[in-house]
C-alpha positions as CSV (number, residue, x, y, z in Angstrom):
1,M,119.2,72.3,120.4
2,N,118.5,69.8,117.5
3,A,119.6,70.3,113.9
4,F,116.2,71.5,112.7
5,Q,116.1,74.3,115.3
6,E,119.6,75.4,114.3
7,V,118.7,75.6,110.6
8,A,115.4,77.3,111.3
9,A,117.1,79.9,113.4
10,H,119.2,80.9,110.4
11,C,116.4,80.8,107.8
12,E,113.8,83.1,109.3
13,A,111.6,84.5,106.6
14,K,111.6,88.3,106.1
15,W,108.1,89.3,105.2
16,G,107.5,92.4,103.0
17,R,104.6,94.7,103.3
18,L,101.3,92.8,102.9
19,S,98.4,94.1,100.8
20,A,95.2,95.3,102.3
21,P,92.4,92.8,102.9
22,V,90.1,92.2,99.9
23,D,86.3,92.2,100.3
24,P,84.9,89.6,97.8
25,E,81.5,91.3,97.7
26,E,83.1,94.6,96.8
27,T,85.1,92.9,94.1
28,R,81.9,91.3,92.7
29,I,80.1,94.6,92.6
30,R,83.0,96.3,90.8
31,M,83.2,93.5,88.3
32,R,79.4,93.7,87.5
33,A,79.6,97.4,87.1
34,Q,82.6,97.3,84.8
35,S,80.9,94.6,82.8
36,A,77.7,96.7,82.4
37,L,79.8,99.6,81.1
38,S,82.1,97.6,78.8
39,G,81.2,96.2,75.5
40,G,82.1,96.0,71.8
41,E,81.3,99.6,71.2
42,L,82.8,101.1,74.4
43,G,85.8,98.9,74.9
44,Q,87.6,98.7,78.2
45,C,86.1,100.3,81.3
46,P,88.4,102.2,83.6
47,P,88.7,101.0,87.2
48,L,85.8,102.1,89.4
49,D,85.7,102.8,93.1
50,I,83.0,101.1,95.1
51,R,80.8,104.3,95.2
52,Q,80.9,104.6,91.4
53,A,80.3,100.8,91.0
54,R,77.1,101.0,93.1
55,D,75.9,104.0,91.1
56,V,76.4,102.2,87.8
57,L,74.5,99.1,89.1
58,A,71.6,101.4,90.3
59,W,71.5,102.9,86.8
60,Y,71.9,99.6,84.9
61,A,68.7,97.5,85.3
62,P,68.8,94.6,82.8
63,Q,65.3,93.3,81.8
64,Y,66.2,89.6,81.6
């Protein structure tokens, strides 16, 4: 066994729990919905689940 294999055998990484996969399209939908609900008058929008985000975007129809 060479020196690298000896060192590698002692330095095995211990992985913690990984997060769930992220869907970029779902993230984009949520961001657009939160942007539609937020503003100077309303302030920060609470986090939305994907069903709520789709409902907000169906309601919000910008005319530009």
